C-alpha positions in Angstrom: 5.3 -6.2 -9.1 1.4 -7.6 -8.1 1.1 -10.1 -5.0 -1.9 -11.0 -4.0 -1.3 -13.9 -1.4 1.3 -13.8 1.2 1.9 -15.3 4.8 3.3 -13.4 7.6 3.6 -13.7 11.6 2.4 -11.0 13.5 3.1 -10.2 17.2 2.0 -7.9 19.7 4.2 -6.3 22.1 5.1 -7.7 25.9 4.2 -5.8 28.6 6.5 -3.9 30.3 7.9 -5.1 34.1 6.9 -3.5 37.1 9.5 -1.5 39.2 10.9 -2.3 42.9 11.9 0.5 44.4 11.6 2.6 47.6 11.2 6.0 48.8 14.4 7.8 49.5 14.6 11.5 50.8 16.3 12.9 54.0 13.7 13.9 55.9 11.5 11.0 55.0 12.0 7.9 57.3 10.9 4.7 55.6 9.4 6.1 53.0 7.6 2.8 51.6 7.3 1.2 48.3 7.3 3.4 45.5 7.7 1.0 42.2 5.7 2.1 38.9 3.9 0.0 36.7 5.0 -1.2 33.2 3.6 0.0 30.3 1.5 -1.7 28.0 2.9 -3.6 24.9 1.8 -2.1 21.6 -1.0 -3.6 19.7 -1.5 -5.0 16.0 -4.0 -3.2 13.6 -5.0 -3.8 10.5 -5.5 -0.6 8.6 -7.5 -0.4 5.2 -5.3 2.1 2.7 -6.7 2.5 -0.6 -4.0 3.9 -2.2 -2.5 0.5 -2.2 -3.5 -2.0 -4.5 -1.0 -5.1 -4.0 0.6 -6.8 -1.0 4.1 -6.6 -2.5 5.3 -4.8 0.9 4.6 -7.9 2.9 7.5 -9.8 0.5 10.2 -11.0 2.3 8.5 -9.7 5.7 8.5 -12.9 7.7 7.3 -11.6 11.2 6.1 -8.1 12.4 6.0 -7.2 15.8 4.7 -4.3 17.7 6.7 -2.5 20.3 7.3 -3.8 23.6 5.8 -1.7 26.9 8.5 0.1 28.9 9.4 -1.3 32.6 7.9 1.2 35.4 10.5 3.5 37.4 10.6 4.7 40.5 8.5 7.6 42.1 5.6 5.7 41.1 6.2 6.4 37.3 4.6 4.0 34.8 6.8 2.8 32.0 5.9 3.9 28.4 3.6 2.2 26.5 4.8 0.2 23.3 3.5 1.5 20.2 1.1 -0.1 18.2 1.8 -1.4 14.7 -0.5 -0.7 11.8 -0.5 -3.1 9.5 -1.5 -1.1 6.2 -3.4 -3.5 3.7 -5.6 -2.7 0.1 -9.1 -2.8 0.3 -10.5 -6.4 -0.4 -7.6 -8.1 1.8 -8.9 -11.1 3.7 -7.1 -12.0 6.6 -7.2 -16.2 7.3 -5.7 -18.3 10.1 -3.1 -20.5 8.8 -3.9 -23.0 11.1 -7.8 -23.7 11.0 -8.2 -21.5 7.5 -10.7 -19.2 9.1 -11.5 -15.7 7.6 -10.9 -13.9 10.7 -11.4 -10.4 9.0 -12.5 -9.2 5.4 -11.4 -5.8 5.1 -13.5 -3.7 2.4 -13.7 0.1 3.3 -10.8 2.8 3.0 -9.8 3.7 6.2 -11.2 0.8 8.1 -9.2 0.2 11.3 -9.3 -3.3 13.1 -7.4 -4.4 16.1 -6.3 -7.9 15.8 -3.6 -8.6 18.8 -4.1 -6.9 21.9 -0.6 -5.8 23.7 0.4 -7.8 26.6 -0.4 -5.8 30.1 2.4 -4.5 31.9 3.4 -5.9 35.3 2.4 -4.0 38.4 5.2 -2.1 40.6 5.9 -3.4 44.1 3.9 -0.6 45.5 1.1 -2.7 44.7 2.0 -5.3 47.2 2.8 -3.2 50.1 0.4 -4.1 52.9 0.8 -4.2 57.3 2.3 -7.3 57.5 4.7 -7.1 53.8 5.9 -3.0 54.5 8.6 -3.5 52.4 7.7 -5.6 49.2 10.8 -6.7 47.3 8.6 -8.4 44.7 7.0 -7.1 41.0 5.0 -8.5 38.5 7.1 -9.3 35.0 5.2 -8.1 31.7 2.4 -10.4 30.2 3.8 -12.1 27.0 2.7 -10.6 23.5 0.3 -12.6 21.2 1.7 -14.3 18.2 -0.5 -15.5 15.0 0.3 -16.8 12.0 -2.1 -15.5 9.3 -2.6 -15.4 5.4 -3.6 -12.3 3.8 -5.4 -13.0 0.4 -6.1 -9.6 -1.8 -9.6 -10.2 -3.6 -9.7 -7.0 -5.8 -13.0 -4.7 -5.9 -14.7 -3.5 -8.8 -18.1 -3.3 -10.2 -17.5 -4.5 -13.7 -14.8 -7.9 -14.1 -13.9 -9.0 -17.4 -14.0 -12.3 -18.7 -12.6 -13.8 -22.0 -10.1 -16.0 -23.2 -6.9 -14.5 -24.0 -5.8 -12.3 -26.4 -9.5 -11.0 -27.0 -8.9 -7.6 -26.6 -9.3 -7.1 -23.0 -6.5 -4.6 -22.1 -7.2 -2.8 -25.0 -10.7 -1.9 -23.7 -10.0 -1.2 -20.4 -7.1 1.2 -21.8 -9.4 2.7 -24.4 -12.2 3.3 -21.9 -10.3 4.0 -18.8 -7.0 5.2 -17.2 -5.8 1.8 -16.8 -2.3 1.5 -19.0 -1.9 -2.6 -19.1 0.8 -4.0 -21.4 -1.0 -4.5 -24.8 0.5 -7.2 -27.5 -0.9 -9.5 -30.3 0.0 -12.9 -28.7 -1.8 -14.9 -25.7 -1.5 -14.0 -22.0 0.0 -10.6 -22.7 -1.9 -10.1 -18.9 0.1 -11.5 -16.3 -1.6 -9.4 -13.5 -4.8 -8.0 -12.6 -5.5 -4.5 -13.8 -8.0 -1.7 -12.6 -9.4 1.2 -14.2 -12.0 3.9 -13.4 -14.2 4.3 -16.4 -16.1 8.0 -16.6 -19.7 8.3 -17.7 -20.1 11.8 -17.0 -18.2 13.9 -14.7 -20.0 12.7 -11.7 -20.5 9.3 -12.5 -18.2 6.4 -12.9 -17.5 2.5 -12.3 -14.5 0.6 -11.7 -13.5 -2.1 -14.1 -11.2 -4.9 -13.6 -9.1 -6.9 -16.1 -7.7 -10.2 -15.2 -5.6 -13.1 -17.0 -7.1 -14.8 -19.9 -9.6 -17.7 -18.6 -9.1 -21.3 -20.7 -10.8 -24.4 -20.7 -9.5 -26.0 -17.1 -9.0 -22.8 -15.7 -10.9 -23.9 -12.8 -8.7 -27.2 -12.1 -5.4 -25.0 -12.4 -5.0 -24.8 -16.1 -3.4 -21.6 -17.5 -3.2 -18.7 -15.2 -7.2 -18.7 -14.6 -7.4 -20.5 -11.4 -4.6 -18.1 -9.8 -6.5 -14.6 -10.8 -10.5 -15.9 -10.8 -10.3 -14.9 -7.0 -10.0 -11.2 -8.4 -13.6 -11.3 -9.8 -15.5 -12.9 -7.0 -16.2 -9.7 -5.8 -17.3 -7.6 -8.7 -21.0 -6.8 -9.2 -21.3 -7.6 -13.1 -19.4 -9.7 -15.7 -18.5 -8.9 -19.3 -18.1 -11.6 -21.2 -15.5 -11.0 -23.9 -16.0 -13.1 -27.0 -13.8 -13.0 -29.9 -16.0 -12.9 -33.0 -12.7 -12.9 -35.4 -11.0 -16.2 -33.3 -10.4 -19.6 -34.8 -12.5 -20.7 -31.9 -16.1 -20.3 -32.5 -18.1 -17.6 -30.7 -20.8 -20.0 -28.8 -18.0 -22.6 -27.8 -16.0 -19.7 -26.1 -19.3 -18.4 -24.4 -19.9 -21.8 -22.8 -16.2 -22.6 -22.0 -16.3 -19.2 -20.0 -19.4 -20.1 -18.5 -18.6 -23.3 -17.4 -15.5 -22.4 -15.7 -16.9 -19.5 -13.5 -19.8 -22.2 -12.3 -16.8 -24.7 -11.8 -15.2 -21.9 -9.7 -17.8 -20.7 -8.2 -22.0 -21.3 -8.3 -22.4 -17.7 -7.0 -19.9 -15.9 -9.0 -21.8 -18.0 -12.1 -25.2 -16.3 -11.1 -23.8 -12.5 -11.0 -25.3 -10.3 -14.0 -23.6 -10.3 -16.9 -23.6 -8.8 -20.7 -21.4 -9.9 -23.9 -19.3 -8.1 -26.0 -18.6 -9.4 -29.3 -14.7 -7.8 -29.6 -12.7 -7.4 -32.7 -15.5 -6.6 -34.8 -13.3 -4.5 -37.0 -11.6 -7.7 -38.3 -14.9 -8.6 -39.9 -16.1 -7.5 -43.1 -18.9 -5.2 -42.8 -21.3 -7.5 -44.8 -20.4 -10.1 -42.6 -20.7 -9.0 -39.3 -24.6 -8.6 -38.8 -24.8 -12.3 -39.8 -22.1 -13.8 -37.6 -23.8 -11.7 -34.5 -27.4 -12.8 -35.6 -26.1 -16.4 -35.7 -24.4 -16.3 -32.0 -27.8 -14.5 -30.9 -29.6 -17.7 -32.2 -27.4 -19.8 -30.5 -28.1 -18.2 -27.2 -31.8 -18.5 -27.9 -32.2 -14.3 -28.4 -33.5 -12.2 -31.0 -31.7 -8.7 -32.1 -33.6 -5.5 -30.9 -34.9 -2.8 -33.2 -34.6 -0.1 -31.0 -31.7 0.5 -28.5 -31.7 2.5 -25.1 -27.8 3.2 -24.9 -27.4 4.6 -28.3 -25.5 1.0 -29.7 -24.9 1.1 -33.7 -28.1 -0.7 -35.7 -25.9 -1.7 -38.7 -24.2 -5.1 -37.0 -27.3 -5.8 -34.7 -27.1 -6.2 -31.2 -29.3 -7.5 -28.3 -30.6 -5.6 -25.6 -33.0 -6.6 -22.3 -36.0 -4.7 -21.6 -35.0 -2.5 -18.7 -38.0 -3.1 -16.9 -38.5 -6.7 -17.3 -34.7 -8.1 -16.4 -34.0 -11.5 -16.8 -31.2 -12.1 -14.5 -30.6 -15.7 -16.5 -29.9 -13.7 -19.8 -27.7 -11.2 -20.8 -27.7 -7.7 -20.2 -27.1 -6.9 -24.1 -25.1 -9.0 -26.5 -23.2 -6.1 -29.0 -20.1 -6.2 -31.1 -17.5 -3.7 -30.4 -14.2 -2.1 -31.5 -11.8 -0.5 -29.5 -9.5 0.5 -32.0 -12.0 2.1 -34.2 -14.3 3.1 -30.8 -17.3 1.4 -32.5 -19.7 1.0 -29.9 -17.4 1.9 -27.2 -19.2 4.9 -25.7 -22.5 3.1 -26.0 -20.8 0.0 -24.1 -19.9 2.4 -21.0 -23.4 3.8 -20.6 -24.9 0.4 -21.1 -22.2 -1.1 -18.1 -22.9 1.8 -15.9 -26.4 0.9 -16.3 -26.3 -2.9 -15.6 -24.1 -1.6 -12.6 -26.7 0.5 -11.2 -29.1 -2.8 -11.3 
């Protein structure tokens, strides 16, 4: 089960109480106070663990609490400190204060540790209160109370390339073809209900991470469909790949404009990311009609077909590719027809996306 948002109450441990005790030995007359201090309460620590990719562990956990410190003992023995509670979260988790909506932590790096709440201090034993005028103190401090905070954990996946497109345009098929991800693939809309991550190997030592999110429809930024719920997962992506179904009943340029509009409405920062365009399901268009369809789409974008390729795109259907030395961020890095089923332009697509990620 994929869970990307939970609210939980966190409490650090209470400090142990100080001890009231007196030295009692056969040949020690009036040995005096020797009550030990209480142990410190456990702290709340966030730990980033890349082996987790969801917040499902917190589902149903309403209150997480660190261990309390143990009380002090006689013979000036300090009580045992409470055990810290390490709250493990996947990379990309934000810790947000429920009351103020303030982002307290943005946890990105695997192995990162952040102390959130300190445990309460242990109380002082009665040995600390002896004096010339109070040689038999019967008072010790109680332990300091722990701290309780209500927080909201929100997960935003971290990826190099985010796939953006209408439902059923071939996003899941592509990511299952080029990576180790195994999303559900079917011939109906909204097959993908949760985001998926896959690692794409370009060579033995070079790879990038691709994210597939549920399809975006017109009005997604206002809450229609599933787009609003999962648009947050492409906020951290370095680059975007617009997936345009060239065989859809929707016009290719209409799909492109709608997607750009929804991204801009959701986040102006996200809409300015480097991007490229893949025209999917090219195998559903006849070989005679495909070059014309590609050329029409390029004309609507104000682009011209390229005559040579740096990445190995098939020239038969036409494509657009920017000059790598004069990159214009206002235009797509490339526009190319692909077919995941027939592996048409797929390897070249991987090379081109890797080059864009390095930009």
